[in-house]
All heavy atoms as TSV, in Angstrom:
chain	resi	resn	atom	element	x	y	z
A	1	THR	N	N	4.287	90.930	-11.822
A	1	THR	CA	C	5.035	90.946	-10.573
A	1	THR	C	C	4.943	92.287	-9.868
A	1	THR	O	O	5.567	92.477	-8.840
A	1	THR	CB	C	6.522	90.614	-10.832
A	1	THR	OG1	O	7.070	91.608	-11.703
A	1	THR	CG2	C	6.686	89.223	-11.420
A	2	ALA	N	N	4.163	93.217	-10.429
A	2	ALA	CA	C	4.047	94.548	-9.844
A	2	ALA	C	C	3.469	94.479	-8.440
A	2	ALA	O	O	2.652	93.624	-8.123
A	2	ALA	CB	C	3.177	95.440	-10.724
A	3	THR	N	N	3.892	95.409	-7.616
A	3	THR	CA	C	3.376	95.511	-6.253
A	3	THR	C	C	2.011	96.205	-6.266
A	3	THR	O	O	1.615	96.795	-7.262
A	3	THR	CB	C	4.324	96.332	-5.365
A	3	THR	OG1	O	4.355	97.683	-5.854
A	3	THR	CG2	C	5.725	95.741	-5.359
A	4	HIS	N	N	1.353	96.154	-5.141
A	4	HIS	CA	C	0.070	96.834	-4.984
A	4	HIS	C	C	0.225	98.317	-5.319
A	4	HIS	O	O	-0.587	98.876	-6.062
A	4	HIS	CB	C	-0.423	96.652	-3.542
A	4	HIS	CG	C	-1.765	97.218	-3.278
A	4	HIS	ND1	N	-1.972	98.540	-2.978
A	4	HIS	CD2	C	-2.988	96.633	-3.276
A	4	HIS	CE1	C	-3.259	98.756	-2.791
A	4	HIS	NE2	N	-3.900	97.611	-2.959
A	5	GLU	N	N	1.262	98.931	-4.798
A	5	GLU	CA	C	1.491	100.353	-5.033
A	5	GLU	C	C	1.732	100.642	-6.513
A	5	GLU	O	O	1.233	101.629	-7.052
A	5	GLU	CB	C	2.693	100.845	-4.201
A	5	GLU	CG	C	2.426	100.881	-2.710
A	5	GLU	CD	C	2.470	99.509	-2.049
A	5	GLU	OE1	O	3.068	98.553	-2.603
A	5	GLU	OE2	O	1.863	99.374	-0.962
A	6	GLN	N	N	2.482	99.797	-7.188
A	6	GLN	CA	C	2.756	99.992	-8.610
A	6	GLN	C	C	1.483	99.838	-9.440
A	6	GLN	O	O	1.257	100.596	-10.376
A	6	GLN	CB	C	3.823	99.006	-9.096
A	6	GLN	CG	C	5.203	99.290	-8.527
A	6	GLN	CD	C	6.181	98.158	-8.790
A	6	GLN	OE1	O	5.819	96.986	-8.768
A	6	GLN	NE2	N	7.438	98.520	-9.029
A	7	LEU	N	N	0.656	98.874	-9.086
A	7	LEU	CA	C	-0.581	98.654	-9.834
A	7	LEU	C	C	-1.528	99.835	-9.726
A	7	LEU	O	O	-2.196	100.190	-10.692
A	7	LEU	CB	C	-1.274	97.373	-9.351
A	7	LEU	CG	C	-0.586	96.062	-9.720
A	7	LEU	CD1	C	-1.216	94.900	-8.966
A	7	LEU	CD2	C	-0.621	95.829	-11.212
A	8	THR	N	N	-1.578	100.465	-8.557
A	8	THR	CA	C	-2.501	101.581	-8.380
A	8	THR	C	C	-2.076	102.814	-9.175
A	8	THR	O	O	-2.878	103.737	-9.335
A	8	THR	CB	C	-2.663	101.965	-6.891
A	8	THR	OG1	O	-1.385	102.304	-6.346
A	8	THR	CG2	C	-3.300	100.843	-6.102
A	9	THR	N	N	-0.869	102.841	-9.695
A	9	THR	CA	C	-0.437	103.982	-10.510
A	9	THR	C	C	-0.878	103.848	-11.964
A	9	THR	O	O	-0.754	104.806	-12.730
A	9	THR	CB	C	1.093	104.168	-10.472
A	9	THR	OG1	O	1.726	103.042	-11.087
A	9	THR	CG2	C	1.600	104.326	-9.042
A	10	LEU	N	N	-1.390	102.695	-12.341
A	10	LEU	CA	C	-1.849	102.501	-13.717
A	10	LEU	C	C	-3.136	103.287	-13.957
A	10	LEU	O	O	-4.013	103.314	-13.093
A	10	LEU	CB	C	-2.104	101.016	-13.996
A	10	LEU	CG	C	-0.872	100.116	-13.986
A	10	LEU	CD1	C	-1.286	98.653	-14.066
A	10	LEU	CD2	C	0.066	100.475	-15.121
A	11	PRO	N	N	-3.258	103.934	-15.117
A	11	PRO	CA	C	-4.458	104.725	-15.390
A	11	PRO	C	C	-5.713	103.861	-15.431
A	11	PRO	O	O	-5.744	102.823	-16.080
A	11	PRO	CB	C	-4.176	105.349	-16.761
A	11	PRO	CG	C	-3.071	104.560	-17.357
A	11	PRO	CD	C	-2.320	103.936	-16.227
A	12	GLY	N	N	-6.717	104.265	-14.661
A	12	GLY	CA	C	-7.987	103.554	-14.660
A	12	GLY	C	C	-8.032	102.324	-13.776
A	12	GLY	O	O	-9.035	101.632	-13.722
A	13	VAL	N	N	-6.945	102.044	-13.068
A	13	VAL	CA	C	-6.913	100.882	-12.179
A	13	VAL	C	C	-7.007	101.384	-10.743
A	13	VAL	O	O	-6.085	102.004	-10.226
A	13	VAL	CB	C	-5.624	100.047	-12.376
A	13	VAL	CG1	C	-5.588	98.879	-11.400
A	13	VAL	CG2	C	-5.533	99.538	-13.803
A	14	GLY	N	N	-8.138	101.124	-10.132
A	14	GLY	CA	C	-8.364	101.570	-8.768
A	14	GLY	C	C	-7.975	100.510	-7.751
A	14	GLY	O	O	-7.421	99.457	-8.095
A	15	LEU	N	N	-8.294	100.785	-6.510
A	15	LEU	CA	C	-7.927	99.869	-5.429
A	15	LEU	C	C	-8.596	98.507	-5.571
A	15	LEU	O	O	-7.971	97.476	-5.347
A	15	LEU	CB	C	-8.273	100.488	-4.072
A	15	LEU	CG	C	-7.481	101.744	-3.703
A	15	LEU	CD1	C	-7.984	102.332	-2.388
A	15	LEU	CD2	C	-6.000	101.419	-3.598
A	16	LYS	N	N	-9.880	98.496	-5.949
A	16	LYS	CA	C	-10.601	97.224	-6.085
A	16	LYS	C	C	-9.996	96.379	-7.202
A	16	LYS	O	O	-9.743	95.182	-7.027
A	16	LYS	CB	C	-12.095	97.487	-6.345
A	16	LYS	CG	C	-12.928	96.237	-6.431
A	16	LYS	CD	C	-12.944	95.482	-5.116
A	16	LYS	CE	C	-13.838	94.267	-5.204
A	16	LYS	NZ	N	-13.723	93.410	-4.039
A	17	ALA	N	N	-9.732	96.995	-8.354
A	17	ALA	CA	C	-9.129	96.255	-9.466
A	17	ALA	C	C	-7.742	95.754	-9.089
A	17	ALA	O	O	-7.355	94.642	-9.452
A	17	ALA	CB	C	-9.064	97.123	-10.721
A	18	THR	N	N	-7.003	96.557	-8.341
A	18	THR	CA	C	-5.677	96.141	-7.898
A	18	THR	C	C	-5.770	94.883	-7.046
A	18	THR	O	O	-5.007	93.936	-7.239
A	18	THR	CB	C	-4.996	97.274	-7.105
A	18	THR	OG1	O	-4.817	98.387	-7.975
A	18	THR	CG2	C	-3.655	96.839	-6.559
A	19	GLU	N	N	-6.714	94.870	-6.116
A	19	GLU	CA	C	-6.904	93.688	-5.270
A	19	GLU	C	C	-7.274	92.471	-6.114
A	19	GLU	O	O	-6.773	91.367	-5.891
A	19	GLU	CB	C	-7.984	93.947	-4.213
A	19	GLU	CG	C	-7.559	94.921	-3.143
A	19	GLU	CD	C	-6.376	94.424	-2.321
A	19	GLU	OE1	O	-6.282	93.207	-2.063
A	19	GLU	OE2	O	-5.546	95.264	-1.943
A	20	LEU	N	N	-8.150	92.668	-7.099
A	20	LEU	CA	C	-8.563	91.560	-7.964
A	20	LEU	C	C	-7.389	91.056	-8.821
A	20	LEU	O	O	-7.276	89.847	-9.055
A	20	LEU	CB	C	-9.733	91.994	-8.848
A	20	LEU	CG	C	-11.043	92.276	-8.100
A	20	LEU	CD1	C	-12.078	92.865	-9.043
A	20	LEU	CD2	C	-11.570	91.026	-7.432
A	21	ILE	N	N	-6.533	91.959	-9.263
A	21	ILE	CA	C	-5.345	91.546	-10.028
A	21	ILE	C	C	-4.440	90.683	-9.156
A	21	ILE	O	O	-3.972	89.626	-9.586
A	21	ILE	CB	C	-4.575	92.783	-10.559
A	21	ILE	CG1	C	-5.374	93.472	-11.661
A	21	ILE	CG2	C	-3.186	92.383	-11.057
A	21	ILE	CD1	C	-4.829	94.834	-12.065
A	22	LEU	N	N	-4.205	91.110	-7.935
A	22	LEU	CA	C	-3.346	90.344	-7.032
A	22	LEU	C	C	-3.949	88.979	-6.715
A	22	LEU	O	O	-3.235	87.970	-6.676
A	22	LEU	CB	C	-3.084	91.142	-5.751
A	22	LEU	CG	C	-2.278	92.430	-5.936
A	22	LEU	CD1	C	-2.227	93.219	-4.638
A	22	LEU	CD2	C	-0.884	92.148	-6.449
A	23	GLN	N	N	-5.271	88.922	-6.521
A	23	GLN	CA	C	-5.945	87.647	-6.265
A	23	GLN	C	C	-5.838	86.727	-7.478
A	23	GLN	O	O	-5.578	85.529	-7.344
A	23	GLN	CB	C	-7.407	87.880	-5.909
A	23	GLN	CG	C	-7.616	88.503	-4.560
A	23	GLN	CD	C	-9.076	88.870	-4.322
A	23	GLN	OE1	O	-9.976	88.452	-5.042
A	23	GLN	NE2	N	-9.317	89.686	-3.296
A	24	TYR	N	N	-6.054	87.284	-8.662
A	24	TYR	CA	C	-5.970	86.500	-9.899
A	24	TYR	C	C	-4.574	85.919	-10.055
A	24	TYR	O	O	-4.408	84.755	-10.393
A	24	TYR	CB	C	-6.313	87.402	-11.092
A	24	TYR	CG	C	-6.348	86.679	-12.426
A	24	TYR	CD1	C	-7.539	86.169	-12.929
A	24	TYR	CD2	C	-5.196	86.510	-13.191
A	24	TYR	CE1	C	-7.584	85.520	-14.147
A	24	TYR	CE2	C	-5.229	85.855	-14.413
A	24	TYR	CZ	C	-6.422	85.360	-14.883
A	24	TYR	OH	O	-6.451	84.710	-16.094
A	25	ARG	N	N	-3.570	86.759	-9.806
A	25	ARG	CA	C	-2.178	86.310	-9.935
A	25	ARG	C	C	-1.875	85.164	-8.980
A	25	ARG	O	O	-1.235	84.185	-9.354
A	25	ARG	CB	C	-1.251	87.494	-9.634
A	25	ARG	CG	C	-0.279	87.761	-10.706
A	25	ARG	CD	C	0.596	88.939	-10.538
A	25	ARG	NE	N	0.923	89.347	-9.203
A	25	ARG	CZ	C	1.359	90.557	-8.893
A	25	ARG	NH1	N	1.513	91.468	-9.823
A	25	ARG	NH2	N	1.652	90.873	-7.668
A	26	THR	N	N	-2.344	85.291	-7.741
A	26	THR	CA	C	-2.112	84.247	-6.746
A	26	THR	C	C	-2.816	82.954	-7.142
A	26	THR	O	O	-2.233	81.871	-7.097
A	26	THR	CB	C	-2.607	84.712	-5.366
A	26	THR	OG1	O	-1.890	85.894	-4.996
A	26	THR	CG2	C	-2.389	83.645	-4.316
A	27	LYS	N	N	-4.069	83.072	-7.550
A	27	LYS	CA	C	-4.879	81.900	-7.898
A	27	LYS	C	C	-4.364	81.190	-9.144
A	27	LYS	O	O	-4.372	79.968	-9.217
A	27	LYS	CB	C	-6.331	82.336	-8.108
A	27	LYS	CG	C	-7.270	81.205	-8.455
A	27	LYS	CD	C	-8.679	81.720	-8.661
A	27	LYS	CE	C	-9.601	80.610	-9.113
A	27	LYS	NZ	N	-10.942	81.093	-9.419
A	28	ASN	N	N	-3.919	81.958	-10.142
A	28	ASN	CA	C	-3.546	81.385	-11.434
A	28	ASN	C	C	-2.046	81.280	-11.674
A	28	ASN	O	O	-1.621	80.932	-12.765
A	28	ASN	CB	C	-4.184	82.217	-12.557
A	28	ASN	CG	C	-5.690	82.159	-12.497
A	28	ASN	OD1	O	-6.285	81.134	-12.777
A	28	ASN	ND2	N	-6.307	83.245	-12.092
A	29	GLY	N	N	-1.259	81.619	-10.673
A	29	GLY	CA	C	0.191	81.510	-10.827
A	29	GLY	C	C	0.773	82.569	-11.742
A	29	GLY	O	O	1.761	82.339	-12.423
A	30	GLY	N	N	0.157	83.731	-11.784
A	30	GLY	CA	C	0.660	84.823	-12.608
A	30	GLY	C	C	-0.074	84.905	-13.936
A	30	GLY	O	O	-0.946	84.104	-14.244
A	31	PHE	N	N	0.298	85.906	-14.692
A	31	PHE	CA	C	-0.303	86.131	-16.006
A	31	PHE	C	C	0.610	85.547	-17.076
A	31	PHE	O	O	1.807	85.788	-17.067
A	31	PHE	CB	C	-0.484	87.637	-16.265
A	31	PHE	CG	C	-1.556	88.260	-15.412
A	31	PHE	CD1	C	-1.247	88.817	-14.180
A	31	PHE	CD2	C	-2.865	88.284	-15.834
A	31	PHE	CE1	C	-2.229	89.391	-13.384
A	31	PHE	CE2	C	-3.860	88.861	-15.048
A	31	PHE	CZ	C	-3.534	89.413	-13.824
A	32	LYS	N	N	0.046	84.780	-17.987
A	32	LYS	CA	C	0.815	84.228	-19.099
A	32	LYS	C	C	0.921	85.236	-20.239
A	32	LYS	O	O	1.897	85.285	-20.956
A	32	LYS	CB	C	0.175	82.945	-19.638
A	32	LYS	CG	C	0.513	81.686	-18.840
A	32	LYS	CD	C	-0.049	81.738	-17.475
A	32	LYS	CE	C	0.052	80.418	-16.724
A	32	LYS	NZ	N	-0.382	80.584	-15.341
A	33	LYS	N	N	-0.131	86.055	-20.389
A	33	LYS	CA	C	-0.137	87.108	-21.407
A	33	LYS	C	C	-0.925	88.288	-20.855
A	33	LYS	O	O	-1.834	88.116	-20.036
A	33	LYS	CB	C	-0.714	86.620	-22.733
A	33	LYS	CG	C	-2.079	85.990	-22.639
A	33	LYS	CD	C	-2.509	85.401	-23.951
A	33	LYS	CE	C	-3.899	84.770	-23.804
A	33	LYS	NZ	N	-4.399	84.299	-25.073
A	34	ILE	N	N	-0.577	89.483	-21.314
A	34	ILE	CA	C	-1.175	90.679	-20.726
A	34	ILE	C	C	-2.672	90.782	-20.993
A	34	ILE	O	O	-3.396	91.395	-20.216
A	34	ILE	CB	C	-0.437	91.960	-21.162
A	34	ILE	CG1	C	-0.473	92.137	-22.681
A	34	ILE	CG2	C	0.964	91.975	-20.626
A	34	ILE	CD1	C	0.084	93.455	-23.160
A	35	GLU	N	N	-3.147	90.159	-22.050
A	35	GLU	CA	C	-4.580	90.196	-22.366
A	35	GLU	C	C	-5.426	89.576	-21.259
A	35	GLU	O	O	-6.624	89.853	-21.157
A	35	GLU	CB	C	-4.852	89.506	-23.700
A	35	GLU	CG	C	-4.343	90.264	-24.904
A	35	GLU	CD	C	-2.840	90.108	-25.175
A	35	GLU	OE1	O	-2.174	89.300	-24.501
A	35	GLU	OE2	O	-2.340	90.803	-26.043
A	36	GLU	N	N	-4.815	88.742	-20.417
A	36	GLU	CA	C	-5.537	88.139	-19.298
A	36	GLU	C	C	-6.038	89.193	-18.318
A	36	GLU	O	O	-6.943	88.922	-17.529
A	36	GLU	CB	C	-4.653	87.139	-18.564
A	36	GLU	CG	C	-4.406	85.862	-19.326
A	36	GLU	CD	C	-3.524	84.911	-18.539
A	36	GLU	OE1	O	-3.832	84.633	-17.359
A	36	GLU	OE2	O	-2.518	84.455	-19.105
A	37	LEU	N	N	-5.488	90.396	-18.364
A	37	LEU	CA	C	-5.967	91.461	-17.489
A	37	LEU	C	C	-7.441	91.747	-17.732
A	37	LEU	O	O	-8.148	92.187	-16.824
A	37	LEU	CB	C	-5.143	92.736	-17.693
A	37	LEU	CG	C	-3.768	92.735	-17.045
A	37	LEU	CD1	C	-2.935	93.892	-17.559
A	37	LEU	CD2	C	-3.897	92.794	-15.528
A	38	MET	N	N	-7.916	91.479	-18.934
A	38	MET	CA	C	-9.332	91.704	-19.225
A	38	MET	C	C	-10.230	90.681	-18.539
A	38	MET	O	O	-11.452	90.820	-18.556
A	38	MET	CB	C	-9.565	91.736	-20.740
A	38	MET	CG	C	-9.000	92.985	-21.382
A	38	MET	SD	S	-9.434	93.189	-23.116
A	38	MET	CE	C	-8.330	92.017	-23.891
A	39	ASN	N	N	-9.645	89.671	-17.903
A	39	ASN	CA	C	-10.417	88.726	-17.088
A	39	ASN	C	C	-10.772	89.332	-15.738
A	39	ASN	O	O	-11.573	88.766	-14.996
A	39	ASN	CB	C	-9.626	87.429	-16.858
A	39	ASN	CG	C	-9.426	86.637	-18.130
A	39	ASN	OD1	O	-10.182	86.762	-19.080
A	39	ASN	ND2	N	-8.388	85.826	-18.155
A	40	ILE	N	N	-10.154	90.456	-15.411
A	40	ILE	CA	C	-10.387	91.114	-14.134
A	40	ILE	C	C	-11.635	91.989	-14.248
A	40	ILE	O	O	-11.752	92.790	-15.177
A	40	ILE	CB	C	-9.175	91.996	-13.742
A	40	ILE	CG1	C	-7.870	91.184	-13.731
A	40	ILE	CG2	C	-9.411	92.701	-12.419
A	40	ILE	CD1	C	-7.823	90.047	-12.753
A	41	LYS	N	N	-12.553	91.834	-13.294
A	41	LYS	CA	C	-13.766	92.656	-13.289
A	41	LYS	C	C	-13.354	94.122	-13.184
A	41	LYS	O	O	-12.559	94.497	-12.329
A	41	LYS	CB	C	-14.653	92.274	-12.106
A	41	LYS	CG	C	-15.959	93.012	-12.087
A	41	LYS	CD	C	-16.833	92.544	-10.953
A	41	LYS	CE	C	-18.137	93.327	-10.984
A	41	LYS	NZ	N	-19.049	92.878	-9.934
A	42	GLY	N	N	-13.876	94.927	-14.081
A	42	GLY	CA	C	-13.559	96.345	-14.082
A	42	GLY	C	C	-12.505	96.741	-15.100
A	42	GLY	O	O	-12.275	97.915	-15.330
A	43	ILE	N	N	-11.854	95.754	-15.700
A	43	ILE	CA	C	-10.873	96.054	-16.746
A	43	ILE	C	C	-11.416	95.497	-18.058
A	43	ILE	O	O	-11.317	94.303	-18.335
A	43	ILE	CB	C	-9.484	95.460	-16.443
A	43	ILE	CG1	C	-8.946	96.022	-15.134
A	43	ILE	CG2	C	-8.522	95.767	-17.598
A	43	ILE	CD1	C	-7.583	95.522	-14.739
A	44	GLY	N	N	-12.010	96.391	-18.813
A	44	GLY	CA	C	-12.526	96.021	-20.123
A	44	GLY	C	C	-11.532	96.396	-21.195
A	44	GLY	O	O	-10.384	96.757	-20.919
A	45	GLU	N	N	-11.990	96.333	-22.431
A	45	GLU	CA	C	-11.090	96.606	-23.550
A	45	GLU	C	C	-10.540	98.031	-23.516
A	45	GLU	O	O	-9.355	98.245	-23.740
A	45	GLU	CB	C	-11.809	96.355	-24.871
A	45	GLU	CG	C	-10.881	96.439	-26.068
A	45	GLU	CD	C	-11.566	96.073	-27.379
A	45	GLU	OE1	O	-12.733	95.667	-27.362
A	45	GLU	OE2	O	-10.910	96.207	-28.415
A	46	LYS	N	N	-11.388	99.001	-23.201
A	46	LYS	CA	C	-10.928	100.392	-23.174
A	46	LYS	C	C	-9.854	100.596	-22.107
A	46	LYS	O	O	-8.830	101.223	-22.354
A	46	LYS	CB	C	-12.091	101.352	-22.926
A	46	LYS	CG	C	-12.981	101.554	-24.121
A	46	LYS	CD	C	-14.050	102.584	-23.810
A	46	LYS	CE	C	-14.973	102.774	-24.991
A	46	LYS	NZ	N	-16.004	103.792	-24.701
A	47	SER	N	N	-10.102	100.080	-20.918
A	47	SER	CA	C	-9.113	100.201	-19.842
A	47	SER	C	C	-7.832	99.469	-20.200
A	47	SER	O	O	-6.726	99.962	-19.961
A	47	SER	CB	C	-9.668	99.638	-18.533
A	47	SER	OG	O	-10.782	100.367	-18.108
A	48	PHE	N	N	-7.994	98.286	-20.769
A	48	PHE	CA	C	-6.823	97.493	-21.150
A	48	PHE	C	C	-5.958	98.246	-22.153
A	48	PHE	O	O	-4.735	98.269	-22.031
A	48	PHE	CB	C	-7.246	96.140	-21.724
A	48	PHE	CG	C	-6.096	95.345	-22.268
A	48	PHE	CD1	C	-5.179	94.757	-21.416
A	48	PHE	CD2	C	-5.911	95.197	-23.633
A	48	PHE	CE1	C	-4.092	94.034	-21.918
A	48	PHE	CE2	C	-4.851	94.490	-24.140
A	48	PHE	CZ	C	-3.933	93.904	-23.281
A	49	LEU	N	N	-6.588	98.865	-23.141
A	49	LEU	CA	C	-5.828	99.585	-24.158
A	49	LEU	C	C	-5.046	100.753	-23.559
A	49	LEU	O	O	-3.971	101.095	-24.053
A	49	LEU	CB	C	-6.741	100.057	-25.287
A	49	LEU	CG	C	-7.317	98.926	-26.146
A	49	LEU	CD1	C	-8.333	99.480	-27.136
A	49	LEU	CD2	C	-6.223	98.154	-26.865
A	50	LYS	N	N	-5.551	101.348	-22.486
A	50	LYS	CA	C	-4.841	102.439	-21.812
A	50	LYS	C	C	-3.589	101.941	-21.092
A	50	LYS	O	O	-2.573	102.623	-21.053
A	50	LYS	CB	C	-5.742	103.136	-20.795
A	50	LYS	CG	C	-6.822	103.984	-21.411
A	50	LYS	CD	C	-7.656	104.622	-20.309
A	50	LYS	CE	C	-8.859	105.339	-20.879
A	50	LYS	NZ	N	-9.746	105.853	-19.826
A	51	ILE	N	N	-3.680	100.763	-20.493
A	51	ILE	CA	C	-2.555	100.272	-19.697
A	51	ILE	C	C	-1.629	99.333	-20.464
A	51	ILE	O	O	-0.530	99.043	-20.003
A	51	ILE	CB	C	-3.038	99.593	-18.390
A	51	ILE	CG1	C	-3.878	98.350	-18.681
A	51	ILE	CG2	C	-3.781	100.577	-17.525
A	51	ILE	CD1	C	-4.282	97.561	-17.460
A	52	LYS	N	N	-2.065	98.869	-21.627
A	52	LYS	CA	C	-1.289	97.897	-22.406
A	52	LYS	C	C	0.175	98.297	-22.596
A	52	LYS	O	O	1.068	97.472	-22.385
A	52	LYS	CB	C	-1.958	97.649	-23.761
A	52	LYS	CG	C	-1.269	96.580	-24.584
A	52	LYS	CD	C	-1.994	96.343	-25.898
A	52	LYS	CE	C	-1.274	95.275	-26.707
A	52	LYS	NZ	N	-1.943	95.012	-27.978
A	53	PRO	N	N	0.479	99.562	-22.958
A	53	PRO	CA	C	1.890	99.920	-23.147
A	53	PRO	C	C	2.701	99.945	-21.848
A	53	PRO	O	O	3.924	99.995	-21.882
A	53	PRO	CB	C	1.843	101.328	-23.755
A	53	PRO	CG	C	0.423	101.620	-24.055
A	53	PRO	CD	C	-0.417	100.657	-23.308
A	54	LEU	N	N	2.015	99.886	-20.711
A	54	LEU	CA	C	2.686	100.025	-19.419
A	54	LEU	C	C	2.906	98.707	-18.694
A	54	LEU	O	O	3.532	98.680	-17.640
A	54	LEU	CB	C	1.854	100.955	-18.519
A	54	LEU	CG	C	1.532	102.329	-19.110
A	54	LEU	CD1	C	0.535	103.060	-18.223
A	54	LEU	CD2	C	2.793	103.144	-19.301
A	55	VAL	N	N	2.364	97.624	-19.237
A	55	VAL	CA	C	2.449	96.335	-18.552
A	55	VAL	C	C	3.129	95.295	-19.435
A	55	VAL	O	O	3.217	95.451	-20.649
A	55	VAL	CB	C	1.047	95.820	-18.135
A	55	VAL	CG1	C	0.404	96.765	-17.140
A	55	VAL	CG2	C	0.140	95.635	-19.334
A	56	SER	N	N	3.606	94.248	-18.788
A	56	SER	CA	C	4.211	93.143	-19.534
A	56	SER	C	C	3.984	91.850	-18.762
A	56	SER	O	O	3.708	91.860	-17.571
A	56	SER	CB	C	5.711	93.379	-19.741
A	56	SER	OG	O	6.382	93.410	-18.491
A	57	ALA	N	N	4.082	90.763	-19.464
A	57	ALA	CA	C	3.994	89.436	-18.866
A	57	ALA	C	C	5.343	88.778	-19.072
A	57	ALA	O	O	6.127	89.210	-19.924
A	57	ALA	CB	C	2.879	88.625	-19.529
A	58	PRO	N	N	5.633	87.731	-18.311
A	58	PRO	CA	C	6.924	87.063	-18.495
A	58	PRO	C	C	7.093	86.575	-19.926
A	58	PRO	O	O	6.119	86.150	-20.548
A	58	PRO	CB	C	6.865	85.869	-17.539
A	58	PRO	CG	C	5.740	86.144	-16.621
A	58	PRO	CD	C	4.816	87.090	-17.309
A	59	PRO	N	N	8.297	86.659	-20.455
A	59	PRO	CA	C	8.514	86.160	-21.821
A	59	PRO	C	C	8.275	84.664	-21.893
A	59	PRO	O	O	8.465	83.951	-20.916
A	59	PRO	CB	C	9.977	86.494	-22.102
A	59	PRO	CG	C	10.601	86.695	-20.770
A	59	PRO	CD	C	9.509	87.134	-19.828
A	60	LYS	N	N	7.826	84.224	-23.042
A	60	LYS	CA	C	7.589	82.792	-23.247
A	60	LYS	C	C	8.923	82.066	-23.245
A	60	LYS	O	O	9.912	82.552	-23.779
A	60	LYS	CB	C	6.877	82.543	-24.571
A	60	LYS	CG	C	5.473	83.080	-24.605
A	60	LYS	CD	C	4.822	82.801	-25.926
A	60	LYS	CE	C	3.420	83.361	-25.963
A	60	LYS	NZ	N	2.774	83.175	-27.233
A	61	THR	N	N	8.924	80.900	-22.641
A	61	THR	CA	C	10.127	80.070	-22.670
A	61	THR	C	C	9.851	78.841	-23.502
A	61	THR	O	O	8.750	78.298	-23.490
A	61	THR	CB	C	10.542	79.650	-21.251
A	61	THR	OG1	O	9.445	78.962	-20.631
A	61	THR	CG2	C	10.920	80.853	-20.387
A	62	ASP	N	N	10.849	78.396	-24.222
A	62	ASP	CA	C	10.715	77.215	-25.048
A	62	ASP	C	C	11.080	76.000	-24.205
A	62	ASP	O	O	12.242	75.710	-23.986
A	62	ASP	CB	C	11.634	77.330	-26.270
A	62	ASP	CG	C	11.471	76.172	-27.236
A	62	ASP	OD1	O	10.611	75.310	-26.979
A	62	ASP	OD2	O	12.194	76.131	-28.231
A	63	LYS	N	N	10.044	75.309	-23.745
A	63	LYS	CA	C	10.268	74.161	-22.864
A	63	LYS	C	C	10.556	72.881	-23.633
A	63	LYS	O	O	10.854	71.861	-23.044
A	63	LYS	CB	C	9.058	73.959	-21.951
A	63	LYS	CG	C	8.859	75.098	-20.985
A	63	LYS	CD	C	7.665	74.852	-20.104
A	63	LYS	CE	C	7.467	76.037	-19.167
A	63	LYS	NZ	N	6.293	75.905	-18.333
A	64	THR	N	N	10.457	72.940	-24.968
A	64	THR	CA	C	10.652	71.726	-25.750
A	64	THR	C	C	12.095	71.532	-26.186
A	64	THR	O	O	12.487	70.454	-26.584
A	64	THR	CB	C	9.763	71.731	-27.018
A	64	THR	OG1	O	10.092	72.869	-27.807
A	64	THR	CG2	C	8.296	71.765	-26.632
A	65	SER	N	N	12.903	72.584	-26.087
A	65	SER	CA	C	14.288	72.427	-26.537
A	65	SER	C	C	15.124	71.783	-25.440
A	65	SER	O	O	14.990	72.098	-24.271
A	65	SER	CB	C	14.889	73.785	-26.936
A	65	SER	OG	O	15.006	74.610	-25.798
A	66	GLY	N	N	15.972	70.901	-25.830
A	66	GLY	CA	C	16.863	70.247	-24.879
A	66	GLY	C	C	18.297	70.548	-25.223
A	66	GLY	O	O	18.699	70.537	-26.371
A	67	ASP	N	N	19.088	70.839	-24.196
A	67	ASP	CA	C	20.505	71.133	-24.437
A	67	ASP	C	C	21.332	69.899	-24.289
A	67	ASP	O	O	21.138	69.056	-23.524
A	67	ASP	CB	C	21.003	72.198	-23.466
A	67	ASP	CG	C	20.411	73.566	-23.786
A	67	ASP	OD1	O	19.195	73.728	-23.662
A	67	ASP	OD2	O	21.177	74.438	-24.161
């Protein structure tokens, strides 16, 4: 849910990667897990490991439980 400005503060994430992250989020309805960031061109394993402690994805919800 980070803004464009917030994404550009991440180490190793430039303007192009920021745009691709926003496009990916729009197209796929957000990130289910942070590892999906490696689907973005320009974010490989090394870059991901740098930003991993700084990012999060929505917590999993248990859709099978009924109240």
